[in-house]
C-alpha positions as CSV (number, residue, x, y, z in Angstrom):
1,M,35.0,-8.0,-32.4
2,K,35.7,-11.1,-30.4
3,K,33.0,-12.9,-28.5
4,E,34.6,-12.0,-25.2
5,E,34.5,-8.3,-26.0
6,K,30.9,-8.5,-26.9
7,G,30.2,-10.3,-23.6
8,H,31.8,-7.3,-21.7
9,I,29.7,-4.8,-23.7
10,I,26.5,-6.8,-23.0
11,D,27.4,-7.0,-19.3
12,A,28.1,-3.3,-19.0
13,L,24.9,-2.3,-20.9
14,A,22.9,-4.7,-18.8
15,D,24.3,-3.1,-15.6
16,K,23.3,0.4,-16.9
17,F,19.8,-0.8,-17.8
18,N,19.4,-2.0,-14.2
19,Q,21.1,1.1,-12.7
20,Y,19.1,3.8,-14.5
21,K,15.2,4.0,-14.5
22,N,15.3,6.4,-17.4
23,V,16.5,5.3,-20.8
24,Y,16.3,7.2,-24.1
25,V,17.0,5.7,-27.5
26,T,18.0,8.2,-30.1
27,D,19.6,8.3,-33.6
28,I,22.6,10.5,-34.0
29,A,24.0,8.9,-37.1
30,S,24.3,12.0,-39.3
31,L,26.3,13.9,-36.8
32,N,29.9,14.6,-37.7
33,A,32.7,14.3,-35.1
34,Q,32.5,17.9,-34.0
35,K,28.7,17.9,-33.5
36,T,28.9,14.6,-31.6
37,S,31.6,16.0,-29.4
38,E,29.4,19.0,-28.7
39,L,26.4,16.7,-27.9
40,R,28.5,14.7,-25.6
41,R,29.7,17.8,-23.7
42,L,26.0,19.0,-23.4
43,L,24.9,15.5,-22.1
44,F,27.9,15.4,-19.6
45,K,26.9,18.8,-18.3
46,N,23.4,17.4,-17.6
47,D,24.6,14.2,-16.0
48,I,23.5,12.1,-19.0
49,T,25.5,9.0,-20.1
50,L,25.6,8.4,-23.8
51,E,26.3,4.9,-25.1
52,V,26.6,3.6,-28.7
53,A,26.5,-0.1,-29.4
54,K,25.2,-2.5,-32.2
55,N,21.5,-3.2,-31.9
56,T,22.0,-6.8,-31.4
57,L,24.2,-6.3,-28.4
58,V,21.7,-3.8,-26.9
59,K,18.9,-6.3,-27.4
60,K,20.9,-9.0,-25.6
61,A,21.7,-6.6,-22.8
62,I,18.1,-5.7,-22.4
63,E,17.2,-9.4,-22.2
64,K,20.0,-9.9,-19.6
65,S,18.9,-7.0,-17.4
66,G,15.4,-8.6,-17.0
67,R,13.6,-5.3,-17.4
68,D,10.5,-5.1,-19.5
69,F,11.0,-2.3,-22.1
70,G,7.9,-3.3,-24.2
71,A,7.9,-1.7,-27.7
72,L,11.2,0.2,-27.1
73,V,13.0,-2.9,-28.3
74,D,11.3,-2.5,-31.7
75,T,13.0,0.9,-32.1
76,L,16.4,-0.7,-32.2
77,K,16.9,-0.5,-35.9
78,G,19.4,1.5,-37.9
79,N,21.9,3.6,-35.9
80,T,21.2,3.7,-32.3
81,A,22.6,5.7,-29.3
82,I,21.3,5.2,-25.8
83,M,21.1,7.9,-23.2
84,F,20.9,6.9,-19.5
85,C,20.1,9.4,-16.6
86,E,18.5,9.7,-13.2
87,D,16.5,12.8,-14.1
88,M,13.6,11.8,-16.5
89,K,13.4,15.1,-18.2
90,A,17.1,15.9,-18.7
91,P,17.7,14.0,-22.0
92,A,14.5,15.4,-23.6
93,K,15.6,19.0,-22.5
94,A,19.1,18.4,-23.8
95,I,17.8,17.0,-27.1
96,K,15.5,20.1,-27.5
97,E,18.4,22.4,-26.7
98,F,20.8,20.8,-29.2
99,R,18.1,20.9,-31.8
100,K,18.2,24.7,-31.8
101,K,21.4,24.3,-33.9
102,D,20.7,21.0,-35.6
103,T,17.8,18.6,-36.4
104,I,19.6,15.6,-34.8
105,P,19.4,13.8,-32.4
106,A,16.1,12.1,-33.4
107,L,14.3,10.5,-30.6
108,K,13.3,6.8,-31.3
109,G,11.8,6.2,-27.9
110,A,12.2,6.4,-24.2
111,C,11.4,4.2,-21.1
112,I,10.6,6.3,-18.0
113,D,10.3,4.1,-15.0
114,Q,7.9,1.5,-16.6
115,D,6.2,3.8,-19.2
116,V,7.4,3.6,-22.8
117,F,7.2,6.5,-25.2
118,I,7.7,5.7,-28.9
119,G,8.6,8.3,-31.6
120,D,10.0,11.7,-32.0
121,N,6.8,13.3,-31.6
122,Q,6.8,12.4,-27.8
123,L,9.6,14.8,-27.1
124,E,7.3,17.7,-25.9
125,A,5.4,15.2,-23.7
126,L,8.6,14.0,-22.1
127,I,9.7,17.6,-21.4
128,T,6.4,18.4,-19.7
129,L,6.1,15.2,-17.8
130,K,5.9,15.6,-14.1
131,S,7.7,13.4,-11.6
132,K,6.0,11.5,-8.8
133,N,7.4,14.1,-6.3
134,D,6.1,17.0,-8.4
135,L,2.6,15.5,-8.4
136,I,2.6,14.7,-4.7
137,G,3.7,18.3,-4.0
138,E,0.8,19.7,-6.0
139,I,-1.7,17.4,-4.3
140,I,-0.5,18.4,-0.9
141,G,-0.7,22.0,-1.9
142,L,-4.2,21.6,-3.1
143,L,-5.2,19.9,0.0
144,Q,-3.6,22.5,2.2
145,S,-5.2,25.5,0.4
146,P,-8.7,25.2,1.8
147,A,-7.5,24.5,5.3
148,Q,-5.3,27.6,5.2
149,N,-8.2,29.7,4.0
150,V,-10.4,28.6,6.9
151,I,-7.6,29.1,9.4
152,S,-6.9,32.6,8.1
153,A,-10.5,33.4,8.1
154,L,-11.0,32.3,11.7
155,Q,-7.9,34.2,12.7
156,S,-9.0,37.5,11.0
157,G,-12.4,37.1,12.4
158,G,-11.1,36.4,15.9
159,N,-9.2,39.5,15.8
160,T,-12.2,41.5,14.6
161,I,-14.4,40.0,17.4
162,A,-11.8,40.7,20.0
163,G,-11.5,44.3,18.8
164,V,-15.2,44.8,19.0
165,V,-15.4,43.4,22.4
166,K,-12.5,45.6,23.6
167,T,-14.0,48.7,22.0
168,L,-17.4,48.0,23.8
169,S,-15.8,47.4,27.1
170,E,-13.7,50.6,26.9
171,R,-16.8,52.6,25.9
172,P,-18.2,54.9,28.7
173,E,-21.7,54.1,29.7
């Protein structure tokens, strides 16, 4: 591969590292052509981009992007495939779904926003991870719940008092 071609690959990867907040590093080395095609179709269906490049080029692209991936750089050993996506859970779910048929892809690590997860044992944690919007929604729901209970109690109590007053006023003396 010529130096110019390597430069294009590094630039393209650096752009993707800057474009996507969520990056998964996986190992798909033992997949044959048919299984790789099935995996790519599954990932495409879930809006996930899969890139395969040499580890040295990926490291240079990470440096060029200026983002801090922490210990994720240390996982760039052996065969490496990188998944880029907007939805932080989508690659983890896709990996789990694909593993119903096979034991690959193996998760080496992931970078979600600024958080780094290392190791295949983090897959379940990544699947159950809640987004910032999910957490905000839960907090708002928790804050609204007591207020809604008070309002409904006041409304039901108001109807009861109004009913008692009306009954008393209509009662013959």
